[in-house]
MOPAC internal coordinates of N, CA, C and O (Angstrom, degrees):
PM7 1SCF
backbone

  N    0.0000 0     0.00 0     0.00 0    0    0    0
  C    1.4418 1     0.00 0     0.00 0    1    0    0
  C    1.5297 1   107.38 1     0.00 0    2    1    0
  O    1.2310 1   120.65 1   -49.21 1    3    2    1
  N    1.3397 1   116.37 1   130.79 1    3    2    1
  C    1.4559 1   117.85 1  -179.79 1    5    3    2
  C    1.5244 1   111.24 1   -82.50 1    6    5    3
  O    1.2310 1   120.72 1    -2.52 1    7    6    5
  N    1.3168 1   116.23 1   177.48 1    7    6    5
  C    1.4660 1   121.23 1  -173.85 1    9    7    6
  C    1.5265 1   112.79 1   -62.73 1   10    9    7
  O    1.2310 1   120.22 1   140.36 1   11   10    9
  N    1.3344 1   117.19 1   -39.64 1   11   10    9
  C    1.4655 1   120.31 1  -179.43 1   13   11   10
  C    1.5200 1   110.66 1   -67.42 1   14   13   11
  O    1.2310 1   120.14 1   137.33 1   15   14   13
  N    1.3351 1   117.34 1   -42.67 1   15   14   13
  C    1.4572 1   120.58 1   178.00 1   17   15   14
  C    1.5201 1   110.35 1   -62.02 1   18   17   15
  O    1.2310 1   120.69 1   137.19 1   19   18   17
  N    1.3213 1   116.28 1   -42.81 1   19   18   17
  C    1.4575 1   121.22 1   178.30 1   21   19   18
  C    1.5166 1   110.58 1   -59.72 1   22   21   19
  O    1.2310 1   120.39 1   140.55 1   23   22   21
  N    1.3256 1   116.87 1   -39.45 1   23   22   21
  C    1.4608 1   121.89 1   179.48 1   25   23   22
  C    1.5267 1   111.66 1   -62.69 1   26   25   23
  O    1.2310 1   120.30 1   136.96 1   27   26   25
  N    1.3294 1   117.02 1   -43.04 1   27   26   25
  C    1.4713 1   120.83 1   179.68 1   29   27   26
  C    1.5194 1   110.13 1   -65.86 1   30   29   27
  O    1.2310 1   120.32 1   134.77 1   31   30   29
  N    1.3226 1   116.99 1   -45.23 1   31   30   29
  C    1.4670 1   120.38 1   178.68 1   33   31   30
  C    1.5225 1   109.98 1   -61.16 1   34   33   31
  O    1.2310 1   120.17 1   136.91 1   35   34   33
  N    1.3247 1   117.28 1   -43.09 1   35   34   33
  C    1.4549 1   121.18 1   178.76 1   37   35   34
  C    1.5321 1   110.29 1   -61.19 1   38   37   35
  O    1.2310 1   120.51 1   136.07 1   39   38   37
  N    1.3314 1   116.64 1   -43.93 1   39   38   37
  C    1.4636 1   120.34 1  -179.71 1   41   39   38
  C    1.5182 1   111.31 1   -61.65 1   42   41   39
  O    1.2310 1   120.53 1   136.99 1   43   42   41
  N    1.3226 1   116.59 1   -43.01 1   43   42   41
  C    1.4619 1   120.04 1  -179.36 1   45   43   42
  C    1.5216 1   112.28 1   -66.83 1   46   45   43
  O    1.2310 1   120.15 1   143.42 1   47   46   45
  N    1.3146 1   117.32 1   -36.58 1   47   46   45
  C    1.4594 1   119.50 1  -173.08 1   49   47   46
  C    1.5207 1   114.10 1   -94.63 1   50   49   47
  O    1.2310 1   119.41 1   166.84 1   51   50   49
  N    1.3261 1   118.72 1   -13.16 1   51   50   49
  C    1.4573 1   119.81 1  -175.85 1   53   51   50
  C    1.5305 1   114.14 1  -120.53 1   54   53   51
  O    1.2310 1   120.11 1  -171.81 1   55   54   53
  N    1.3186 1   117.39 1     8.19 1   55   54   53
  C    1.4556 1   119.68 1   177.26 1   57   55   54
  C    1.5197 1   109.22 1   -86.89 1   58   57   55
  O    1.2310 1   121.30 1   -27.01 1   59   58   57
  N    1.3071 1   115.12 1   152.99 1   59   58   57
  C    1.4644 1   120.44 1  -178.55 1   61   59   58
  C    1.5188 1   110.45 1   -91.33 1   62   61   59
  O    1.2310 1   121.06 1   -21.68 1   63   62   61
  N    1.2919 1   115.57 1   158.32 1   63   62   61
  C    1.4458 1   121.84 1   171.73 1   65   63   62
  C    1.5083 1   113.32 1   104.56 1   66   65   63
  O    1.2310 1   121.32 1   -22.11 1   67   66   65
  N    1.3197 1   115.07 1   157.89 1   67   66   65
  C    1.4595 1   120.77 1  -176.92 1   69   67   66
  C    1.5251 1   113.03 1   -67.43 1   70   69   67
  O    1.2310 1   119.94 1   150.17 1   71   70   69
  N    1.3344 1   117.72 1   -29.83 1   71   70   69
  C    1.4571 1   119.84 1  -179.25 1   73   71   70
  C    1.5188 1   110.66 1   -63.27 1   74   73   71
  O    1.2310 1   120.69 1   133.05 1   75   74   73
  N    1.3311 1   116.29 1   -46.95 1   75   74   73
  C    1.4532 1   119.11 1  -179.85 1   77   75   74
  C    1.5223 1   111.40 1   -70.00 1   78   77   75
  O    1.2310 1   120.11 1   147.26 1   79   78   77
  N    1.3155 1   117.40 1   -32.74 1   79   78   77
  C    1.4603 1   119.75 1   176.78 1   81   79   78
  C    1.5216 1   110.21 1   -63.34 1   82   81   79
  O    1.2310 1   120.78 1   137.41 1   83   82   81
  N    1.3231 1   116.12 1   -42.59 1   83   82   81
  C    1.4618 1   120.87 1   178.88 1   85   83   82
  C    1.5309 1   110.38 1   -65.97 1   86   85   83
  O    1.2310 1   120.25 1   136.13 1   87   86   85
  N    1.3389 1   117.13 1   -43.87 1   87   86   85
  C    1.4622 1   120.99 1   177.86 1   89   87   86
  C    1.5235 1   111.38 1   -59.86 1   90   89   87
  O    1.2310 1   121.08 1   136.91 1   91   90   89
  N    1.3216 1   115.53 1   -43.09 1   91   90   89
  C    1.4623 1   120.41 1  -179.53 1   93   91   90
  C    1.5251 1   110.58 1   -62.39 1   94   93   91
  O    1.2310 1   120.38 1   135.79 1   95   94   93
  N    1.3044 1   116.89 1   -44.21 1   95   94   93
  C    1.4623 1   121.28 1   179.97 1   97   95   94
  C    1.5226 1   111.01 1   -62.60 1   98   97   95
  O    1.2310 1   120.45 1   134.96 1   99   98   97
  N    1.3235 1   116.75 1   -45.04 1   99   98   97
  C    1.4603 1   120.06 1   179.68 1  101   99   98
  C    1.5278 1   110.86 1   -64.65 1  102  101   99
  O    1.2310 1   120.54 1   136.97 1  103  102  101
  N    1.3295 1   116.58 1   -43.03 1  103  102  101
  C    1.4686 1   120.62 1   179.75 1  105  103  102
  C    1.5227 1   110.82 1   -63.75 1  106  105  103
  O    1.2310 1   120.40 1   136.17 1  107  106  105
  N    1.3175 1   116.84 1   -43.83 1  107  106  105
  C    1.4667 1   120.80 1   179.99 1  109  107  106
  C    1.5217 1   111.34 1   -60.96 1  110  109  107
  O    1.2310 1   120.42 1   136.92 1  111  110  109
  N    1.3150 1   116.80 1   -43.08 1  111  110  109
  C    1.4663 1   120.31 1  -179.90 1  113  111  110
  C    1.5225 1   111.42 1   -64.04 1  114  113  111
  O    1.2310 1   121.07 1   132.09 1  115  114  113
  N    1.3147 1   115.55 1   -47.91 1  115  114  113
  C    1.4676 1   119.97 1  -177.10 1  117  115  114
  C    1.5215 1   110.90 1   -65.25 1  118  117  115
  O    1.2310 1   120.31 1   130.21 1  119  118  117
  N    1.3229 1   117.02 1   -49.79 1  119  118  117
  C    1.4592 1   120.89 1  -179.28 1  121  119  118
  C    1.5220 1   110.98 1   -64.82 1  122  121  119
  O    1.2310 1   120.28 1   138.92 1  123  122  121
  N    1.3272 1   117.06 1   -41.08 1  123  122  121
  C    1.4623 1   121.05 1   179.40 1  125  123  122
  C    1.5174 1   112.09 1   -60.92 1  126  125  123
  O    1.2310 1   120.43 1   134.70 1  127  126  125
  N    1.3108 1   116.79 1   -45.30 1  127  126  125
  C    1.4647 1   120.57 1   179.17 1  129  127  126
  C    1.5286 1   110.56 1   -64.41 1  130  129  127
  O    1.2310 1   120.77 1   139.95 1  131  130  129
  N    1.3128 1   116.13 1   -40.05 1  131  130  129
  C    1.4637 1   121.08 1   179.22 1  133  131  130
  C    1.5211 1   110.94 1   -63.38 1  134  133  131
  O    1.2310 1   120.50 1   132.12 1  135  134  133
  N    1.3266 1   116.66 1   -47.88 1  135  134  133
  C    1.4657 1   120.83 1  -179.40 1  137  135  134
  C    1.5307 1   111.01 1   -62.97 1  138  137  135
  O    1.2310 1   120.16 1   138.12 1  139  138  137
  N    1.3155 1   117.30 1   -41.88 1  139  138  137
  C    1.4766 1   120.27 1   178.75 1  141  139  138
  C    1.5236 1   110.78 1   -60.77 1  142  141  139
  O    1.2310 1   120.41 1   135.25 1  143  142  141
  N    1.3181 1   116.83 1   -44.75 1  143  142  141
  C    1.4628 1   120.36 1  -179.32 1  145  143  142
  C    1.5269 1   111.19 1   -64.94 1  146  145  143
  O    1.2310 1   120.37 1   135.70 1  147  146  145
  N    1.3245 1   116.90 1   -44.30 1  147  146  145
  C    1.4661 1   120.12 1  -179.59 1  149  147  146
  C    1.5311 1   110.40 1   -65.41 1  150  149  147
  O    1.2310 1   120.29 1   139.02 1  151  150  149
  N    1.3190 1   117.05 1   -40.98 1  151  150  149
  C    1.4654 1   120.58 1   178.45 1  153  151  150
  C    1.5201 1   110.48 1   -60.08 1  154  153  151
  O    1.2310 1   120.52 1   134.09 1  155  154  153
  N    1.3155 1   116.61 1   -45.91 1  155  154  153
  C    1.4611 1   120.98 1  -178.94 1  157  155  154
  C    1.5271 1   111.69 1   -63.67 1  158  157  155
  O    1.2310 1   120.69 1   140.44 1  159  158  157
  N    1.3271 1   116.29 1   -39.56 1  159  158  157
  C    1.4630 1   119.86 1  -175.41 1  161  159  158
  C    1.5247 1   114.39 1   -86.20 1  162  161  159
  O    1.2310 1   120.44 1   144.91 1  163  162  161
  N    1.3434 1   116.76 1   -35.09 1  163  162  161
  C    1.4653 1   119.89 1  -170.04 1  165  163  162
  C    1.5208 1   114.96 1  -127.76 1  166  165  163
  O    1.2310 1   119.80 1   173.22 1  167  166  165
  N    1.3224 1   118.00 1    -6.78 1  167  166  165
  C    1.4523 1   120.42 1   178.94 1  169  167  166
  C    1.5189 1   114.02 1    97.89 1  170  169  167
  O    1.2310 1   121.61 1    -8.99 1  171  170  169
  N    1.3299 1   114.53 1   171.01 1  171  170  169
  C    1.4577 1   120.67 1  -171.53 1  173  171  170
  C    1.5336 1   113.85 1   -70.51 1  174  173  171
  O    1.2310 1   119.65 1   146.78 1  175  174  173
  N    1.3269 1   118.27 1   -33.22 1  175  174  173
  C    1.4691 1   119.47 1   179.62 1  177  175  174
  C    1.5236 1   111.04 1   -66.54 1  178  177  175
  O    1.2310 1   120.52 1   135.84 1  179  178  177
  N    1.3177 1   116.61 1   -44.16 1  179  178  177
  C    1.4676 1   119.20 1   176.98 1  181  179  178
  C    1.5313 1   110.60 1   -66.31 1  182  181  179
  O    1.2310 1   120.16 1   146.38 1  183  182  181
  N    1.3257 1   117.30 1   -33.62 1  183  182  181
  C    1.4644 1   120.39 1   177.66 1  185  183  182
  C    1.5248 1   110.77 1   -64.32 1  186  185  183
  O    1.2310 1   120.36 1   139.49 1  187  186  185
  N    1.3288 1   116.91 1   -40.51 1  187  186  185
  C    1.4681 1   120.77 1   177.94 1  189  187  186
  C    1.5275 1   110.41 1   -62.88 1  190  189  187
  O    1.2310 1   120.81 1   133.97 1  191  190  189
  N    1.3269 1   116.06 1   -46.03 1  191  190  189
  C    1.4596 1   119.99 1   178.86 1  193  191  190
  C    1.5293 1   111.63 1   -65.09 1  194  193  191
  O    1.2310 1   120.83 1   141.27 1  195  194  193
  N    1.3300 1   116.02 1   -38.73 1  195  194  193
  C    1.4646 1   120.57 1   179.48 1  197  195  194
  C    1.5293 1   111.20 1   -66.24 1  198  197  195
  O    1.2310 1   120.36 1   143.36 1  199  198  197
  N    1.3305 1   116.91 1   -36.64 1  199  198  197
  C    1.4718 1   120.14 1   176.93 1  201  199  198
  C    1.5273 1   110.04 1   -64.05 1  202  201  199
  O    1.2310 1   120.42 1   139.61 1  203  202  201
  N    1.3315 1   116.80 1   -40.39 1  203  202  201
  C    1.4642 1   120.03 1   176.19 1  205  203  202
  C    1.5237 1   110.79 1   -63.85 1  206  205  203
  O    1.2310 1   120.42 1   139.39 1  207  206  205
  N    1.3312 1   116.80 1   -40.61 1  207  206  205
  C    1.4665 1   120.86 1   176.44 1  209  207  206
  C    1.5245 1   110.49 1   -60.33 1  210  209  207
  O    1.2310 1   120.90 1   137.27 1  211  210  209
  N    1.3289 1   115.89 1   -42.73 1  211  210  209
  C    1.4673 1   120.94 1  -179.11 1  213  211  210
  C    1.5250 1   110.09 1   -61.58 1  214  213  211
  O    1.2310 1   120.64 1   134.96 1  215  214  213
  N    1.3250 1   116.39 1   -45.04 1  215  214  213
  C    1.4573 1   120.01 1   178.97 1  217  215  214
  C    1.5175 1   111.55 1   -66.04 1  218  217  215
  O    1.2310 1   120.32 1   143.34 1  219  218  217
  N    1.3342 1   116.99 1   -36.66 1  219  218  217
  C    1.4654 1   119.92 1   175.40 1  221  219  218
  C    1.5242 1   110.77 1   -61.36 1  222  221  219
  O    1.2310 1   120.52 1   136.86 1  223  222  221
  N    1.3211 1   116.62 1   -43.14 1  223  222  221
  C    1.4677 1   120.65 1   178.44 1  225  223  222
  C    1.5255 1   110.72 1   -65.14 1  226  225  223
  O    1.2310 1   120.32 1   143.46 1  227  226  225
  N    1.3153 1   117.00 1   -36.54 1  227  226  225
  C    1.4612 1   120.55 1   176.44 1  229  227  226
  C    1.5249 1   110.33 1   -60.58 1  230  229  227
  O    1.2310 1   120.65 1   139.95 1  231  230  229
  N    1.3323 1   116.36 1   -40.05 1  231  230  229
  C    1.4618 1   120.80 1   179.42 1  233  231  230
  C    1.5215 1   112.28 1   -62.51 1  234  233  231
  O    1.2310 1   120.29 1   152.98 1  235  234  233
  N    1.3168 1   117.05 1   -27.02 1  235  234  233
  C    1.4593 1   120.63 1  -179.48 1  237  235  234
  C    1.5231 1   113.18 1   -75.11 1  238  237  235
  O    1.2310 1   120.68 1   165.42 1  239  238  237
  N    1.3314 1   116.31 1   -14.58 1  239  238  237
  C    1.4718 1   119.65 1   177.40 1  241  239  238
  C    1.5246 1   108.27 1   -67.50 1  242  241  239
  O    1.2310 1   120.30 1   -43.62 1  243  242  241
  N    1.3049 1   117.04 1   136.38 1  243  242  241
  C    1.4583 1   119.98 1  -176.97 1  245  243  242
  C    1.5170 1   112.77 1   -72.02 1  246  245  243
  O    1.2310 1   120.53 1   149.53 1  247  246  245
  N    1.2992 1   116.60 1   -30.47 1  247  246  245
  C    1.4626 1   120.39 1   177.66 1  249  247  246
  C    1.5179 1   109.12 1  -146.50 1  250  249  247
  O    1.2310 1   121.00 1   -30.90 1  251  250  249
  N    1.2992 1   115.70 1   149.10 1  251  250  249
  C    1.4586 1   119.72 1   176.94 1  253  251  250
  C    1.5222 1   111.15 1   -93.21 1  254  253  251
  O    1.2310 1   120.87 1   153.30 1  255  254  253
  N    1.3180 1   115.94 1   -26.70 1  255  254  253
  C    1.4614 1   119.62 1  -178.45 1  257  255  254
  C    1.5201 1   110.76 1   -67.37 1  258  257  255
  O    1.2310 1   121.22 1   -45.54 1  259  258  257
  N    1.2945 1   115.28 1   134.46 1  259  258  257
  C    1.4521 1   121.14 1   175.97 1  261  259  258
  C    1.5183 1   114.66 1    81.89 1  262  261  259
  O    1.2310 1   119.71 1  -169.24 1  263  262  261
  N    1.3183 1   118.15 1    10.76 1  263  262  261
  C    1.4562 1   119.41 1   177.84 1  265  263  262
  C    1.5234 1   109.75 1   -64.44 1  266  265  263
  O    1.2310 1   121.22 1   -38.54 1  267  266  265
  N    1.3018 1   115.27 1   141.46 1  267  266  265
  C    1.4596 1   121.13 1   178.68 1  269  267  266
  C    1.5264 1   109.18 1  -108.37 1  270  269  267
  O    1.2310 1   120.74 1    -6.29 1  271  270  269
  N    1.3209 1   116.20 1   173.71 1  271  270  269
  C    1.4656 1   119.37 1   177.99 1  273  271  270
  C    1.5230 1   110.32 1   -61.67 1  274  273  271
  O    1.2310 1   120.21 1   150.37 1  275  274  273
  N    1.3069 1   117.20 1   -29.63 1  275  274  273
  C    1.4674 1   121.05 1   176.81 1  277  275  274
  C    1.5280 1   110.75 1   -64.56 1  278  277  275
  O    1.2310 1   120.40 1   139.95 1  279  278  277
  N    1.3458 1   116.85 1   -40.05 1  279  278  277
  C    1.4633 1   120.71 1   178.05 1  281  279  278
  C    1.5244 1   111.46 1   -65.63 1  282  281  279
  O    1.2310 1   120.31 1   137.96 1  283  282  281
  N    1.3352 1   117.02 1   -42.04 1  283  282  281
  C    1.4655 1   120.42 1   177.78 1  285  283  282
  C    1.5219 1   109.53 1   -61.73 1  286  285  283
  O    1.2310 1   120.66 1   139.27 1  287  286  285
  N    1.3249 1   116.34 1   -40.73 1  287  286  285
  C    1.4611 1   120.52 1   179.98 1  289  287  286
  C    1.5288 1   110.34 1   -64.94 1  290  289  287
  O    1.2310 1   119.98 1   143.64 1  291  290  289
  N    1.3289 1   117.65 1   -36.36 1  291  290  289
  C    1.4641 1   121.08 1   177.21 1  293  291  290
  C    1.5245 1   111.28 1   -62.16 1  294  293  291
  O    1.2310 1   120.72 1   141.70 1  295  294  293
  N    1.3208 1   116.22 1   -38.30 1  295  294  293
  C    1.4627 1   121.25 1   177.11 1  297  295  294
  C    1.5260 1   109.06 1   -62.96 1  298  297  295
  O    1.2310 1   120.53 1   135.17 1  299  298  297
  N    1.3183 1   116.59 1   -44.83 1  299  298  297
  C    1.4625 1   121.31 1  -179.85 1  301  299  298
  C    1.5241 1   111.44 1   -64.70 1  302  301  299
  O    1.2310 1   120.13 1   139.97 1  303  302  301
  N    1.3113 1   117.36 1   -40.03 1  303  302  301
  C    1.4651 1   120.81 1   178.47 1  305  303  302
  C    1.5226 1   110.39 1   -63.45 1  306  305  303
  O    1.2310 1   120.04 1   136.15 1  307  306  305
  N    1.3179 1   117.54 1   -43.85 1  307  306  305
  C    1.4666 1   120.96 1   178.93 1  309  307  306
  C    1.5260 1   111.00 1   -63.48 1  310  309  307
  O    1.2310 1   120.31 1   138.07 1  311  310  309
  N    1.3260 1   117.01 1   -41.93 1  311  310  309
  C    1.4687 1   120.67 1   177.66 1  313  311  310
  C    1.5271 1   110.63 1   -66.54 1  314  313  311
  O    1.2310 1   120.30 1   145.10 1  315  314  313
  N    1.3185 1   117.04 1   -34.90 1  315  314  313
  C    1.4686 1   121.25 1   177.61 1  317  315  314
  C    1.5212 1   110.80 1   -65.69 1  318  317  315
  O    1.2310 1   120.57 1   142.58 1  319  318  317
  N    1.3180 1   116.52 1   -37.42 1  319  318  317
  C    1.4645 1   120.18 1   177.60 1  321  319  318
  C    1.5256 1   110.35 1   -64.27 1  322  321  319
  O    1.2310 1   120.38 1   139.46 1  323  322  321
  N    1.3330 1   116.89 1   -40.54 1  323  322  321
  C    1.4657 1   120.15 1   176.47 1  325  323  322
  C    1.5289 1   110.55 1   -62.40 1  326  325  323
  O    1.2310 1   120.90 1   136.93 1  327  326  325
  N    1.3256 1   115.88 1   -43.07 1  327  326  325
  C    1.4678 1   121.05 1   178.52 1  329  327  326
  C    1.5277 1   110.22 1   -60.78 1  330  329  327
  O    1.2310 1   120.35 1   133.48 1  331  330  329
  N    1.3179 1   116.93 1   -46.52 1  331  330  329
  C    1.4620 1   120.93 1  -179.49 1  333  331  330
  C    1.5236 1   111.01 1   -59.88 1  334  333  331
  O    1.2310 1   120.45 1   137.07 1  335  334  333
  N    1.3181 1   116.75 1   -42.93 1  335  334  333
  C    1.4624 1   119.88 1   178.27 1  337  335  334
  C    1.5234 1   111.38 1   -63.15 1  338  337  335
  O    1.2310 1   120.49 1   137.28 1  339  338  337
  N    1.3217 1   116.67 1   -42.72 1  339  338  337
  C    1.4564 1   121.27 1  -179.00 1  341  339  338
  C    1.5310 1   110.78 1   -65.94 1  342  341  339
  O    1.2310 1   120.16 1   132.63 1  343  342  341
  N    1.3232 1   117.30 1   -47.37 1  343  342  341
  C    1.4614 1   121.81 1  -178.54 1  345  343  342
  C    1.5277 1   109.89 1   -65.67 1  346  345  343
  O    1.2310 1   120.44 1   138.15 1  347  346  345
  N    1.3112 1   116.76 1   -41.85 1  347  346  345
  C    1.4614 1   120.78 1   179.21 1  349  347  346
  C    1.5252 1   110.75 1   -63.95 1  350  349  347
  O    1.2310 1   120.03 1   137.54 1  351  350  349
  N    1.3119 1   117.56 1   -42.46 1  351  350  349
  C    1.4658 1   121.59 1   179.41 1  353  351  350
  C    1.5281 1   111.10 1   -65.00 1  354  353  351
  O    1.2310 1   120.39 1   141.39 1  355  354  353
  N    1.3277 1   116.86 1   -38.61 1  355  354  353
  C    1.4708 1   119.12 1  -177.85 1  357  355  354
  C    1.5315 1   111.65 1   -74.98 1  358  357  355
  O    1.2310 1   119.75 1   155.60 1  359  358  357
  N    1.3249 1   118.08 1   -24.40 1  359  358  357
  C    1.4502 1   119.90 1  -179.87 1  361  359  358
  C    1.5251 1   112.35 1   -87.04 1  362  361  359
  O    1.2310 1   120.73 1   168.32 1  363  362  361
  N    1.3318 1   116.21 1   -11.68 1  363  362  361
  C    1.4607 1   121.55 1   178.49 1  365  363  362
  C    1.5319 1   109.47 1  -129.07 1  366  365  363
  O    1.2310 1   120.08 1  -110.76 1  367  366  365
  N    1.3310 1   117.45 1    69.24 1  367  366  365
  C    1.4620 1   118.45 1  -178.87 1  369  367  366
  C    1.5202 1   111.45 1   -65.17 1  370  369  367
  O    1.2310 1   121.65 1   -34.69 1  371  370  369
  N    1.3078 1   114.46 1   145.31 1  371  370  369
  C    1.4539 1   121.46 1  -179.74 1  373  371  370
  C    1.5217 1   108.63 1   -92.79 1  374  373  371
  O    1.2310 1   120.26 1   -54.85 1  375  374  373
  N    1.3120 1   117.11 1   125.15 1  375  374  373
  C    1.4653 1   121.07 1   176.91 1  377  375  374
  C    1.5212 1   108.47 1   -85.88 1  378  377  375
  O    1.2310 1   121.55 1   -55.46 1  379  378  377
  N    1.3099 1   114.65 1   124.54 1  379  378  377
  C    1.4637 1   119.57 1   179.57 1  381  379  378
  C    1.5045 1   109.42 1  -115.81 1  382  381  379
  O    1.2310 1   120.10 1   180.00 1  383  382  381

């Protein structure tokens, strides 16, 4: 996890108030389900990379306040697209 990703995770887990607690719970559920699915389908290395992709997509959100379950799902969809591209590229290497 890079420094920016670490900063976002720290902000979500160490901020005070019910809003951040709710955001943290929603993020944990969404990311946890995503990682479990990727691990089951593609293994732990792809799950690690997919978690980093998910956090990168989270960083692209302009604000964390007021995120809905739809927004969390959008993050997961974007990370899934990155995973699909990576898995597809690795299964079809280009001979040069």
